[in-house]
N, CA, C, O and the ligand as a Tripos MOL2 file, in Angstrom:
@<TRIPOS>MOLECULE
protein
  305   303    77     0     0
PROTEIN
NO_CHARGES

@<TRIPOS>ATOM
      1 N           0.8520   -1.2010   -0.0570 N.3       1 MET1
      2 CA         -0.0340    0.0070    0.1460 C.3       1 MET1
      3 C           0.8300    1.3460    0.0490 C.2       1 MET1
      4 O           1.6730    1.5760    0.9160 O.2       1 MET1
      5 N           0.6510    2.0890   -0.8450 N.am      2 LEU2
      6 CA          1.4000    3.3260   -0.9980 C.3       2 LEU2
      7 C           0.8390    4.3540   -0.0880 C.2       2 LEU2
      8 O          -0.3520    4.6630   -0.0510 O.2       2 LEU2
      9 N           1.8090    4.8750    0.6650 N.am      3 TYR3
     10 CA          1.4080    5.8680    1.7090 C.3       3 TYR3
     11 C           1.3980    7.2610    1.1350 C.2       3 TYR3
     12 O           2.4610    7.7380    0.7380 O.2       3 TYR3
     13 N           0.2640    7.9580    1.0610 N.am      4 VAL4
     14 CA          0.2020    9.2780    0.4360 C.3       4 VAL4
     15 C           0.1870   10.3890    1.4940 C.2       4 VAL4
     16 O          -0.7710   10.4280    2.2660 O.2       4 VAL4
     17 N           1.0330   11.1690    1.5790 N.am      5 LYS5
     18 CA          0.8860   12.1260    2.6950 C.3       5 LYS5
     19 C          -0.1410   13.2050    2.2470 C.2       5 LYS5
     20 O          -0.0480   13.8620    1.2090 O.2       5 LYS5
     21 N          -1.1120   13.2950    3.1530 N.am      6 GLU6
     22 CA         -2.1650   14.3090    3.1010 C.3       6 GLU6
     23 C          -1.8010   15.6660    3.4910 C.2       6 GLU6
     24 O          -1.1540   15.9210    4.5070 O.2       6 GLU6
     25 N          -2.2360   16.5410    2.6500 N.am      7 GLU7
     26 CA         -1.8450   17.9500    2.9440 C.3       7 GLU7
     27 C          -2.3880   18.4280    4.1790 C.2       7 GLU7
     28 O          -1.8010   19.3620    4.7230 O.2       7 GLU7
     29 N          -3.5040   17.9000    4.7600 N.am      8 SER8
     30 CA         -4.2000   18.2400    6.1380 C.3       8 SER8
     31 C          -3.2360   17.8610    7.2360 C.2       8 SER8
     32 O          -3.2190   18.4240    8.3300 O.2       8 SER8
     33 N          -2.3400   16.7600    6.8430 N.am      9 HIS9
     34 CA         -1.3450   16.4580    7.9040 C.3       9 HIS9
     35 C          -0.5730   17.6250    8.3090 C.2       9 HIS9
     36 O          -0.2420   17.7550    9.4870 O.2       9 HIS9
     37 N          -0.2540   18.4990    7.4030 N.am     10 LEU10
     38 CA          0.7010   19.6170    7.6510 C.3      10 LEU10
     39 C           0.1120   20.8980    8.1250 C.2      10 LEU10
     40 O           0.7730   21.9090    8.3630 O.2      10 LEU10
     41 N          -1.1790   20.7840    8.2450 N.am     11 ALA11
     42 CA         -1.8940   21.9960    8.4360 C.3      11 ALA11
     43 C          -1.7910   22.3660    9.7400 C.2      11 ALA11
     44 O          -1.8870   21.5120   10.6220 O.2      11 ALA11
     45 N          -1.5540   23.8670   10.0680 N.am     12 PRO12
     46 CA         -1.4700   24.3130   11.4070 C.3      12 PRO12
     47 C          -2.6190   23.9700   12.2220 C.2      12 PRO12
     48 O          -3.7420   23.8360   11.7360 O.2      12 PRO12
     49 N          -2.3590   23.8260   13.4530 N.am     13 GLU13
     50 CA         -3.3020   23.6680   14.3830 C.3      13 GLU13
     51 C          -3.9240   24.9230   15.2140 C.2      13 GLU13
     52 O          -3.1690   25.8610   15.4710 O.2      13 GLU13
     53 N          -5.0380   24.9590   15.5640 N.am     14 MET14
     54 CA         -5.4730   26.0800   16.3870 C.3      14 MET14
     55 C          -5.6830   25.7430   17.8990 C.2      14 MET14
     56 O          -6.2250   24.7050   18.2800 O.2      14 MET14
     57 N          -5.2050   26.7140   18.7160 N.am     15 VAL15
     58 CA         -5.2680   26.5040   20.1710 C.3      15 VAL15
     59 C          -5.8810   27.8220   20.7310 C.2      15 VAL15
     60 O          -5.7770   28.8850   20.1200 O.2      15 VAL15
     61 N          -6.4960   27.7050   21.8690 N.am     16 THR16
     62 CA         -6.9750   28.8560   22.5250 C.3      16 THR16
     63 C          -6.1570   29.2520   23.6390 C.2      16 THR16
     64 O          -5.8890   28.3850   24.4710 O.2      16 THR16
     65 N          -5.6830   30.5060   23.8040 N.am     17 CYS17
     66 CA         -4.9350   31.0790   24.7270 C.3      17 CYS17
     67 C          -5.5760   30.8850   26.0280 C.2      17 CYS17
     68 O          -6.7060   31.3520   26.1750 O.2      17 CYS17
     69 N          -4.9680   30.2120   27.0680 N.am     18 PRO18
     70 CA         -5.7340   29.9860   28.2440 C.3      18 PRO18
     71 C          -5.9320   31.2890   29.1490 C.2      18 PRO18
     72 O          -6.6050   31.2720   30.1800 O.2      18 PRO18
     73 N          -5.2870   32.4060   28.6630 N.am     19 VAL19
     74 CA         -5.2760   33.5830   29.5050 C.3      19 VAL19
     75 C          -6.4010   34.6100   28.8180 C.2      19 VAL19
     76 O          -7.2380   35.2450   29.4580 O.2      19 VAL19
     77 N          -6.2650   34.6240   27.6640 N.am     20 CYS20
     78 CA         -7.1760   35.7450   27.0620 C.3      20 CYS20
     79 C          -8.2350   35.2440   26.0690 C.2      20 CYS20
     80 O          -9.1100   35.9800   25.6120 O.2      20 CYS20
     81 N          -8.0960   33.9030   25.7550 N.am     21 LYS21
     82 CA         -8.9630   33.1610   24.8400 C.3      21 LYS21
     83 C          -8.7940   33.5600   23.4550 C.2      21 LYS21
     84 O          -9.6700   33.3070   22.6280 O.2      21 LYS21
     85 N          -7.6910   34.1860   23.1420 N.am     22 GLN22
     86 CA         -7.4320   34.4370   21.7040 C.3      22 GLN22
     87 C          -6.9400   33.1070   21.0430 C.2      22 GLN22
     88 O          -6.1470   32.3260   21.5680 O.2      22 GLN22
     89 N          -7.5200   32.9630   19.8240 N.am     23 LYS23
     90 CA         -7.3020   31.8500   19.0710 C.3      23 LYS23
     91 C          -5.8400   31.9010   18.3920 C.2      23 LYS23
     92 O          -5.5610   32.8300   17.6340 O.2      23 LYS23
     93 N          -4.9980   30.9700   18.6580 N.am     24 LEU24
     94 CA         -3.6440   31.0780   18.1920 C.3      24 LEU24
     95 C          -3.4080   29.8450   17.2210 C.2      24 LEU24
     96 O          -3.7380   28.6800   17.4430 O.2      24 LEU24
     97 N          -2.7750   30.3400   16.1140 N.am     25 LEU25
     98 CA         -2.3600   29.3560   14.9280 C.3      25 LEU25
     99 C          -0.9350   28.6180   15.3630 C.2      25 LEU25
    100 O           0.0760   29.2980   15.5370 O.2      25 LEU25
    101 N          -0.9330   27.4660   15.4920 N.am     26 ILE26
    102 CA          0.4270   26.9180   15.6580 C.3      26 ILE26
    103 C           0.9820   26.1210   14.6680 C.2      26 ILE26
    104 O           0.5420   25.0000   14.4120 O.2      26 ILE26
    105 N           1.9650   26.6550   14.0700 N.am     27 GLN27
    106 CA          2.5950   25.8960   12.6980 C.3      27 GLN27
    107 C           2.7930   24.6090   13.0880 C.2      27 GLN27
    108 O           2.8890   24.2290   14.2550 O.2      27 GLN27
    109 N           2.8680   23.7970   11.8990 N.am     28 ASP28
    110 CA          3.1750   22.3830   12.0380 C.3      28 ASP28
    111 C           4.7190   22.0460   12.5970 C.2      28 ASP28
    112 O           4.9940   21.0110   13.2040 O.2      28 ASP28
    113 N           5.5730   22.9940   12.3150 N.am     29 TYR29
    114 CA          7.0510   22.7780   12.5890 C.3      29 TYR29
    115 C           7.3020   23.1000   13.9860 C.2      29 TYR29
    116 O           8.4280   22.9260   14.4510 O.2      29 TYR29
    117 N           6.2930   23.5800   14.7320 N.am     30 VAL30
    118 CA          6.5070   23.9120   16.1900 C.3      30 VAL30
    119 C           6.3930   22.7780   17.1200 C.2      30 VAL30
    120 O           5.2900   22.4830   17.5800 O.2      30 VAL30
    121 N           7.3840   22.1660   17.4090 N.am     31 THR31
    122 CA          7.3640   21.0100   18.2230 C.3      31 THR31
    123 C           7.2240   21.0270   19.7330 C.2      31 THR31
    124 O           7.4140   22.0290   20.4230 O.2      31 THR31
    125 N           6.9040   19.9240   20.1520 N.am     32 VAL32
    126 CA          6.5500   19.6850   21.5960 C.3      32 VAL32
    127 C           7.7580   20.1490   22.4800 C.2      32 VAL32
    128 O           8.8910   19.7230   22.2590 O.2      32 VAL32
    129 N           7.4880   21.0220   23.4720 N.am     33 GLY33
    130 CA          8.5270   21.5930   24.2700 C.3      33 GLY33
    131 C           8.8970   22.9140   23.8000 C.2      33 GLY33
    132 O           9.6530   23.5210   24.5590 O.2      33 GLY33
    133 N           8.5370   23.5330   22.6920 N.am     34 SER34
    134 CA          8.8020   24.9060   22.1890 C.3      34 SER34
    135 C           7.8050   25.6790   22.8920 C.2      34 SER34
    136 O           6.7430   25.2330   23.3250 O.2      34 SER34
    137 N           8.2010   26.8140   22.9710 N.am     35 GLU35
    138 CA          7.5530   28.1800   23.6150 C.3      35 GLU35
    139 C           7.1820   29.0560   22.5990 C.2      35 GLU35
    140 O           8.0000   29.4880   21.7860 O.2      35 GLU35
    141 N           5.8500   29.3820   22.5920 N.am     36 VAL36
    142 CA          5.2600   30.4440   21.7000 C.3      36 VAL36
    143 C           4.7110   31.4770   22.6010 C.2      36 VAL36
    144 O           4.3730   31.2830   23.7690 O.2      36 VAL36
    145 N           4.6460   32.6980   21.8910 N.am     37 VAL37
    146 CA          3.9900   33.8030   22.6460 C.3      37 VAL37
    147 C           2.6130   34.2130   22.0070 C.2      37 VAL37
    148 O           2.4670   34.3960   20.7980 O.2      37 VAL37
    149 N           1.7120   34.3240   22.8620 N.am     38 CYS38
    150 CA          0.2570   34.8990   22.3410 C.3      38 CYS38
    151 C           0.2370   36.0510   21.5020 C.2      38 CYS38
    152 O           0.9410   37.0090   21.8220 O.2      38 CYS38
    153 N          -0.4220   36.0970   20.5410 N.am     39 THR39
    154 CA         -0.3800   37.1540   19.4830 C.3      39 THR39
    155 C          -1.1010   38.2620   20.0170 C.2      39 THR39
    156 O          -0.9670   39.3500   19.4570 O.2      39 THR39
    157 N          -1.9200   38.1470   21.1130 N.am     40 ASN40
    158 CA         -2.7270   39.3590   21.4750 C.3      40 ASN40
    159 C          -1.7630   40.2320   22.3550 C.2      40 ASN40
    160 O          -1.1570   39.8540   23.3580 O.2      40 ASN40
    161 N          -1.7430   41.4540   21.7860 N.am     41 LYS41
    162 CA         -0.6060   42.5100   22.1940 C.3      41 LYS41
    163 C          -1.0200   42.8920   23.7920 C.2      41 LYS41
    164 O          -0.1970   43.4360   24.5280 O.2      41 LYS41
    165 N          -2.1750   42.6020   24.1790 N.am     42 ASN42
    166 CA         -2.4530   42.8850   25.6250 C.3      42 ASN42
    167 C          -2.2640   41.7130   26.5160 C.2      42 ASN42
    168 O          -2.5550   41.7500   27.7120 O.2      42 ASN42
    169 N          -1.7540   40.6320   25.8940 N.am     43 CYS43
    170 CA         -1.5730   39.2740   26.7150 C.3      43 CYS43
    171 C          -0.1580   39.0400   26.6210 C.2      43 CYS43
    172 O           0.6080   39.3330   27.5390 O.2      43 CYS43
    173 N           0.2210   38.5090   25.5120 N.am     44 GLU44
    174 CA          1.7000   38.0620   25.2610 C.3      44 GLU44
    175 C           2.1770   37.0830   26.3020 C.2      44 GLU44
    176 O           3.2930   37.1740   26.8150 O.2      44 GLU44
    177 N           1.2700   36.1090   26.6120 N.am     45 SER45
    178 CA          1.5570   35.1720   27.5320 C.3      45 SER45
    179 C           2.6700   34.0970   26.8130 C.2      45 SER45
    180 O           2.5410   33.8650   25.6110 O.2      45 SER45
    181 N           3.6010   33.5490   27.4680 N.am     46 THR46
    182 CA          4.3080   32.6310   26.9790 C.3      46 THR46
    183 C           3.7000   31.2160   27.2360 C.2      46 THR46
    184 O           3.5080   30.8260   28.3870 O.2      46 THR46
    185 N           3.4050   30.4700   26.1630 N.am     47 LEU47
    186 CA          2.9000   29.2210   26.1530 C.3      47 LEU47
    187 C           3.7790   28.1350   25.7620 C.2      47 LEU47
    188 O           4.4310   28.2880   24.7290 O.2      47 LEU47
    189 N           3.9080   26.9870   26.4720 N.am     48 ARG48
    190 CA          4.7080   25.8560   26.0720 C.3      48 ARG48
    191 C           3.8370   24.7690   25.3250 C.2      48 ARG48
    192 O           2.7440   24.3950   25.7520 O.2      48 ARG48
    193 N           4.3760   24.3400   24.2700 N.am     49 ILE49
    194 CA          3.5250   23.2100   23.6170 C.3      49 ILE49
    195 C           3.7360   21.8510   24.4010 C.2      49 ILE49
    196 O           4.7960   21.2260   24.4370 O.2      49 ILE49
    197 N           2.6170   21.5170   24.9870 N.am     50 GLU50
    198 CA          2.7310   20.1240   25.6880 C.3      50 GLU50
    199 C           2.4880   18.9180   24.7210 C.2      50 GLU50
    200 O           3.0820   17.8680   24.9650 O.2      50 GLU50
    201 N           1.7010   18.9920   23.7020 N.am     51 SER51
    202 CA          1.3810   17.9670   22.9230 C.3      51 SER51
    203 C           0.8880   18.4700   21.4730 C.2      51 SER51
    204 O           0.3830   19.5890   21.3770 O.2      51 SER51
    205 N           1.0350   17.6590   20.3760 N.am     52 ARG52
    206 CA          0.4780   17.8480   19.2270 C.3      52 ARG52
    207 C          -0.4730   16.8390   18.8350 C.2      52 ARG52
    208 O          -0.4140   15.6750   19.2320 O.2      52 ARG52
    209 N          -1.4120   17.3250   17.9990 N.am     53 ARG53
    210 CA         -2.5050   16.3260   17.5000 C.3      53 ARG53
    211 C          -2.9720   15.2580   18.5820 C.2      53 ARG53
    212 O          -2.6230   14.0810   18.4970 O.2      53 ARG53
    213 N          -3.7250   15.7030   19.5300 N.am     54 PRO54
    214 CA         -4.3140   17.0450   19.6100 C.3      54 PRO54
    215 C          -3.3480   18.0100   20.2200 C.2      54 PRO54
    216 O          -2.5130   17.6470   21.0480 O.2      54 PRO54
    217 N          -3.4770   19.3430   19.7690 N.am     55 LEU55
    218 CA         -2.5780   20.3380   20.3700 C.3      55 LEU55
    219 C          -2.9480   20.6260   21.8100 C.2      55 LEU55
    220 O          -4.1250   20.7230   22.1590 O.2      55 LEU55
    221 N          -2.0060   20.7520   22.5730 N.am     56 ARG56
    222 CA         -2.3090   21.3810   24.0840 C.3      56 ARG56
    223 C          -1.1600   22.1650   24.3180 C.2      56 ARG56
    224 O          -0.0370   21.8450   23.9280 O.2      56 ARG56
    225 N          -1.4620   23.3190   25.0300 N.am     57 VAL57
    226 CA         -0.5020   24.2600   25.5380 C.3      57 VAL57
    227 C          -0.6420   24.5310   27.0820 C.2      57 VAL57
    228 O          -1.7120   24.4340   27.6830 O.2      57 VAL57
    229 N           0.4880   24.8610   27.6240 N.am     58 ALA58
    230 CA          0.4950   25.2120   29.0920 C.3      58 ALA58
    231 C           1.1750   26.5120   29.3660 C.2      58 ALA58
    232 O           2.2500   26.8000   28.8410 O.2      58 ALA58
    233 N           0.5050   27.3360   30.2360 N.am     59 LEU59
    234 CA          1.0190   28.6440   30.3100 C.3      59 LEU59
    235 C           2.2410   28.6980   31.1110 C.2      59 LEU59
    236 O           2.2100   28.1750   32.2250 O.2      59 LEU59
    237 N           3.3210   29.2630   30.6970 N.am     60 VAL60
    238 CA          4.6100   29.3160   31.3140 C.3      60 VAL60
    239 C           4.6240   30.6900   32.1070 C.2      60 VAL60
    240 O           4.5030   31.7820   31.5530 O.2      60 VAL60
    241 N           4.7980   30.4900   33.5670 N.am     61 PRO61
    242 CA          4.7580   31.6980   34.2830 C.3      61 PRO61
    243 C           5.8700   32.6810   33.9920 C.2      61 PRO61
    244 O           6.9930   32.2630   33.7080 O.2      61 PRO61
    245 N           5.5780   34.0740   34.0580 N.am     62 TYR62
    246 CA          6.5850   35.0540   33.5500 C.3      62 TYR62
    247 C           7.9120   34.8660   34.1340 C.2      62 TYR62
    248 O           8.8800   34.9880   33.3820 O.2      62 TYR62
    249 N           8.1160   34.5570   35.4990 N.am     63 ALA63
    250 CA          9.3800   34.3870   36.0110 C.3      63 ALA63
    251 C          10.1640   33.3790   35.2210 C.2      63 ALA63
    252 O          11.3600   33.5400   34.9750 O.2      63 ALA63
    253 N           9.4220   32.2640   34.8000 N.am     64 ALA64
    254 CA         10.2750   31.2180   34.2030 C.3      64 ALA64
    255 C          10.9120   31.6490   32.9510 C.2      64 ALA64
    256 O          11.9640   31.1180   32.5940 O.2      64 ALA64
    257 N          10.2720   32.6980   32.1640 N.am     65 THR65
    258 CA         10.6820   32.9220   30.8460 C.3      65 THR65
    259 C          11.8980   33.7900   31.0180 C.2      65 THR65
    260 O          12.6720   33.9200   30.0700 O.2      65 THR65
    261 N          12.1010   34.3520   32.0890 N.am     66 LEU66
    262 CA         13.4080   35.2080   32.3170 C.3      66 LEU66
    263 C          14.6260   34.3400   32.4070 C.2      66 LEU66
    264 O          15.7250   34.8930   32.3460 O.2      66 LEU66
    265 N          14.5540   33.0890   32.5410 N.am     67 ASP67
    266 CA         15.6510   32.1990   32.6650 C.3      67 ASP67
    267 C          15.8120   31.3120   31.6090 C.2      67 ASP67
    268 O          16.6260   30.3890   31.6010 O.2      67 ASP67
    269 N          14.9220   31.6300   30.5890 N.am     68 ALA68
    270 CA         14.9650   30.5100   29.4540 C.3      68 ALA68
    271 C          16.1410   30.8800   28.5460 C.2      68 ALA68
    272 O          16.4930   32.0170   28.2330 O.2      68 ALA68
    273 N          16.6780   29.7280   28.1870 N.am     69 ASP69
    274 CA         17.8100   29.9630   27.2760 C.3      69 ASP69
    275 C          17.5450   30.2240   25.7980 C.2      69 ASP69
    276 O          18.3430   30.8430   25.0940 O.2      69 ASP69
    277 N          16.3950   29.7280   25.3600 N.am     70 SER70
    278 CA         15.9810   29.9800   24.0960 C.3      70 SER70
    279 C          14.9170   30.9690   23.8940 C.2      70 SER70
    280 O          14.0860   31.1930   24.7740 O.2      70 SER70
    281 N          14.9180   31.5790   22.7390 N.am     71 GLN71
    282 CA         13.9220   32.7410   22.4470 C.3      71 GLN71
    283 C          12.5600   31.9950   22.1090 C.2      71 GLN71
    284 O          12.6100   30.9600   21.4440 O.2      71 GLN71
    285 N          11.4770   32.4420   22.5040 N.am     72 PRO72
    286 CA         10.2640   31.9910   21.9100 C.3      72 PRO72
    287 C           9.9890   32.0800   20.5180 C.2      72 PRO72
    288 O          10.4570   33.0100   19.8620 O.2      72 PRO72
    289 N           9.2160   31.1320   19.9620 N.am     73 GLU73
    290 CA          9.0300   31.2170   18.5010 C.3      73 GLU73
    291 C           8.2530   32.6100   18.2070 C.2      73 GLU73
    292 O           7.5190   33.1110   19.0590 O.2      73 GLU73
    293 N           8.4220   33.0660   17.2170 N.am     74 SER74
    294 CA          7.7140   34.3390   16.8190 C.3      74 SER74
    295 C           6.7890   33.9530   15.7080 C.2      74 SER74
    296 O           7.0400   33.0610   14.8970 O.2      74 SER74
    297 N           5.6000   34.7530   15.7240 N.am     75 TYR75
    298 CA          4.5140   34.4750   14.7340 C.3      75 TYR75
    299 C           4.7180   35.4840   13.6830 C.2      75 TYR75
    300 O           5.1860   36.5950   13.9310 O.2      75 TYR75
    301 N           4.3340   35.0620   12.4050 N.am     76 GLY76
    302 CA          4.6310   35.9040   11.2380 C.3      76 GLY76
    303 C           3.1330   36.7000   11.1570 C.2      76 GLY76
    304 O           2.9270   37.5410   10.2820 O.2      76 GLY76
    305 ZN         -3.3500   35.3770   25.3930 Zn       77 ZN77
@<TRIPOS>BOND
     1     1     2 1
     2     2     3 1
     3     3     4 2
     4     3     5 am
     5     5     6 1
     6     6     7 1
     7     7     8 2
     8     7     9 am
     9     9    10 1
    10    10    11 1
    11    11    12 2
    12    11    13 am
    13    13    14 1
    14    14    15 1
    15    15    16 2
    16    15    17 am
    17    17    18 1
    18    18    19 1
    19    19    20 2
    20    19    21 am
    21    21    22 1
    22    22    23 1
    23    23    24 2
    24    23    25 am
    25    25    26 1
    26    26    27 1
    27    27    28 2
    28    27    29 am
    29    29    30 1
    30    30    31 1
    31    31    32 2
    32    31    33 am
    33    33    34 1
    34    34    35 1
    35    35    36 2
    36    35    37 am
    37    37    38 1
    38    38    39 1
    39    39    40 2
    40    39    41 am
    41    41    42 1
    42    42    43 1
    43    43    44 2
    44    43    45 am
    45    45    46 1
    46    46    47 1
    47    47    48 2
    48    47    49 am
    49    49    50 1
    50    50    51 1
    51    51    52 2
    52    51    53 am
    53    53    54 1
    54    54    55 1
    55    55    56 2
    56    55    57 am
    57    57    58 1
    58    58    59 1
    59    59    60 2
    60    59    61 am
    61    61    62 1
    62    62    63 1
    63    63    64 2
    64    63    65 am
    65    65    66 1
    66    66    67 1
    67    67    68 2
    68    67    69 am
    69    69    70 1
    70    70    71 1
    71    71    72 2
    72    71    73 am
    73    73    74 1
    74    74    75 1
    75    75    76 2
    76    75    77 am
    77    77    78 1
    78    78    79 1
    79    79    80 2
    80    79    81 am
    81    81    82 1
    82    82    83 1
    83    83    84 2
    84    83    85 am
    85    85    86 1
    86    86    87 1
    87    87    88 2
    88    87    89 am
    89    89    90 1
    90    90    91 1
    91    91    92 2
    92    91    93 am
    93    93    94 1
    94    94    95 1
    95    95    96 2
    96    95    97 am
    97    97    98 1
    98    98    99 1
    99    99   100 2
   100    99   101 am
   101   101   102 1
   102   102   103 1
   103   103   104 2
   104   103   105 am
   105   105   106 1
   106   106   107 1
   107   107   108 2
   108   107   109 am
   109   109   110 1
   110   110   111 1
   111   111   112 2
   112   111   113 am
   113   113   114 1
   114   114   115 1
   115   115   116 2
   116   115   117 am
   117   117   118 1
   118   118   119 1
   119   119   120 2
   120   119   121 am
   121   121   122 1
   122   122   123 1
   123   123   124 2
   124   123   125 am
   125   125   126 1
   126   126   127 1
   127   127   128 2
   128   127   129 am
   129   129   130 1
   130   130   131 1
   131   131   132 2
   132   131   133 am
   133   133   134 1
   134   134   135 1
   135   135   136 2
   136   135   137 am
   137   137   138 1
   138   138   139 1
   139   139   140 2
   140   139   141 am
   141   141   142 1
   142   142   143 1
   143   143   144 2
   144   143   145 am
   145   145   146 1
   146   146   147 1
   147   147   148 2
   148   147   149 am
   149   149   150 1
   150   150   151 1
   151   151   152 2
   152   151   153 am
   153   153   154 1
   154   154   155 1
   155   155   156 2
   156   155   157 am
   157   157   158 1
   158   158   159 1
   159   159   160 2
   160   159   161 am
   161   161   162 1
   162   162   163 1
   163   163   164 2
   164   163   165 am
   165   165   166 1
   166   166   167 1
   167   167   168 2
   168   167   169 am
   169   169   170 1
   170   170   171 1
   171   171   172 2
   172   171   173 am
   173   173   174 1
   174   174   175 1
   175   175   176 2
   176   175   177 am
   177   177   178 1
   178   178   179 1
   179   179   180 2
   180   179   181 am
   181   181   182 1
   182   182   183 1
   183   183   184 2
   184   183   185 am
   185   185   186 1
   186   186   187 1
   187   187   188 2
   188   187   189 am
   189   189   190 1
   190   190   191 1
   191   191   192 2
   192   191   193 am
   193   193   194 1
   194   194   195 1
   195   195   196 2
   196   195   197 am
   197   197   198 1
   198   198   199 1
   199   199   200 2
   200   199   201 am
   201   201   202 1
   202   202   203 1
   203   203   204 2
   204   203   205 am
   205   205   206 1
   206   206   207 1
   207   207   208 2
   208   207   209 am
   209   209   210 1
   210   210   211 1
   211   211   212 2
   212   211   213 am
   213   213   214 1
   214   214   215 1
   215   215   216 2
   216   215   217 am
   217   217   218 1
   218   218   219 1
   219   219   220 2
   220   219   221 am
   221   221   222 1
   222   222   223 1
   223   223   224 2
   224   223   225 am
   225   225   226 1
   226   226   227 1
   227   227   228 2
   228   227   229 am
   229   229   230 1
   230   230   231 1
   231   231   232 2
   232   231   233 am
   233   233   234 1
   234   234   235 1
   235   235   236 2
   236   235   237 am
   237   237   238 1
   238   238   239 1
   239   239   240 2
   240   239   241 am
   241   241   242 1
   242   242   243 1
   243   243   244 2
   244   243   245 am
   245   245   246 1
   246   246   247 1
   247   247   248 2
   248   247   249 am
   249   249   250 1
   250   250   251 1
   251   251   252 2
   252   251   253 am
   253   253   254 1
   254   254   255 1
   255   255   256 2
   256   255   257 am
   257   257   258 1
   258   258   259 1
   259   259   260 2
   260   259   261 am
   261   261   262 1
   262   262   263 1
   263   263   264 2
   264   263   265 am
   265   265   266 1
   266   266   267 1
   267   267   268 2
   268   267   269 am
   269   269   270 1
   270   270   271 1
   271   271   272 2
   272   271   273 am
   273   273   274 1
   274   274   275 1
   275   275   276 2
   276   275   277 am
   277   277   278 1
   278   278   279 1
   279   279   280 2
   280   279   281 am
   281   281   282 1
   282   282   283 1
   283   283   284 2
   284   283   285 am
   285   285   286 1
   286   286   287 1
   287   287   288 2
   288   287   289 am
   289   289   290 1
   290   290   291 1
   291   291   292 2
   292   291   293 am
   293   293   294 1
   294   294   295 1
   295   295   296 2
   296   295   297 am
   297   297   298 1
   298   298   299 1
   299   299   300 2
   300   299   301 am
   301   301   302 1
   302   302   303 1
   303   303   304 2
@<TRIPOS>SUBSTRUCTURE
     1 MET1         2 RESIDUE 1 A MET
     2 LEU2         6 RESIDUE 1 A LEU
     3 TYR3        10 RESIDUE 1 A TYR
     4 VAL4        14 RESIDUE 1 A VAL
     5 LYS5        18 RESIDUE 1 A LYS
     6 GLU6        22 RESIDUE 1 A GLU
     7 GLU7        26 RESIDUE 1 A GLU
     8 SER8        30 RESIDUE 1 A SER
     9 HIS9        34 RESIDUE 1 A HIS
    10 LEU10       38 RESIDUE 1 A LEU
    11 ALA11       42 RESIDUE 1 A ALA
    12 PRO12       46 RESIDUE 1 A PRO
    13 GLU13       50 RESIDUE 1 A GLU
    14 MET14       54 RESIDUE 1 A MET
    15 VAL15       58 RESIDUE 1 A VAL
    16 THR16       62 RESIDUE 1 A THR
    17 CYS17       66 RESIDUE 1 A CYS
    18 PRO18       70 RESIDUE 1 A PRO
    19 VAL19       74 RESIDUE 1 A VAL
    20 CYS20       78 RESIDUE 1 A CYS
    21 LYS21       82 RESIDUE 1 A LYS
    22 GLN22       86 RESIDUE 1 A GLN
    23 LYS23       90 RESIDUE 1 A LYS
    24 LEU24       94 RESIDUE 1 A LEU
    25 LEU25       98 RESIDUE 1 A LEU
    26 ILE26      102 RESIDUE 1 A ILE
    27 GLN27      106 RESIDUE 1 A GLN
    28 ASP28      110 RESIDUE 1 A ASP
    29 TYR29      114 RESIDUE 1 A TYR
    30 VAL30      118 RESIDUE 1 A VAL
    31 THR31      122 RESIDUE 1 A THR
    32 VAL32      126 RESIDUE 1 A VAL
    33 GLY33      130 RESIDUE 1 A GLY
    34 SER34      134 RESIDUE 1 A SER
    35 GLU35      138 RESIDUE 1 A GLU
    36 VAL36      142 RESIDUE 1 A VAL
    37 VAL37      146 RESIDUE 1 A VAL
    38 CYS38      150 RESIDUE 1 A CYS
    39 THR39      154 RESIDUE 1 A THR
    40 ASN40      158 RESIDUE 1 A ASN
    41 LYS41      162 RESIDUE 1 A LYS
    42 ASN42      166 RESIDUE 1 A ASN
    43 CYS43      170 RESIDUE 1 A CYS
    44 GLU44      174 RESIDUE 1 A GLU
    45 SER45      178 RESIDUE 1 A SER
    46 THR46      182 RESIDUE 1 A THR
    47 LEU47      186 RESIDUE 1 A LEU
    48 ARG48      190 RESIDUE 1 A ARG
    49 ILE49      194 RESIDUE 1 A ILE
    50 GLU50      198 RESIDUE 1 A GLU
    51 SER51      202 RESIDUE 1 A SER
    52 ARG52      206 RESIDUE 1 A ARG
    53 ARG53      210 RESIDUE 1 A ARG
    54 PRO54      214 RESIDUE 1 A PRO
    55 LEU55      218 RESIDUE 1 A LEU
    56 ARG56      222 RESIDUE 1 A ARG
    57 VAL57      226 RESIDUE 1 A VAL
    58 ALA58      230 RESIDUE 1 A ALA
    59 LEU59      234 RESIDUE 1 A LEU
    60 VAL60      238 RESIDUE 1 A VAL
    61 PRO61      242 RESIDUE 1 A PRO
    62 TYR62      246 RESIDUE 1 A TYR
    63 ALA63      250 RESIDUE 1 A ALA
    64 ALA64      254 RESIDUE 1 A ALA
    65 THR65      258 RESIDUE 1 A THR
    66 LEU66      262 RESIDUE 1 A LEU
    67 ASP67      266 RESIDUE 1 A ASP
    68 ALA68      270 RESIDUE 1 A ALA
    69 ASP69      274 RESIDUE 1 A ASP
    70 SER70      278 RESIDUE 1 A SER
    71 GLN71      282 RESIDUE 1 A GLN
    72 PRO72      286 RESIDUE 1 A PRO
    73 GLU73      290 RESIDUE 1 A GLU
    74 SER74      294 RESIDUE 1 A SER
    75 TYR75      298 RESIDUE 1 A TYR
    76 GLY76      302 RESIDUE 1 A GLY
    77 ZN77       305 GROUP 0 **** ****
C-alpha cells in the first residue's frame, strides 16, 4: 500500500490562549517543548507546547521565561 501524505497532515493547528482566549495558529514545525507567545498584544503570555495532534499548551509563568535559554517562537 502506497502511503500518500495528506496535506491536512501538515496544516497548522488552532489552540485557544488559556489567559485571554485568543485563538492562536500553531504551525506544524512547532514541536513539543517549544514556547510560543500569544499574539494578543495585551496578553503576550508565553505558552509551552505540551502535545501535538491534539494540540495542547500550558501557560509558562512569567518568571520562568526570564531564565529561558531559547527565544520563544515568533509569529508571522
Ligand atoms: Zn493570550
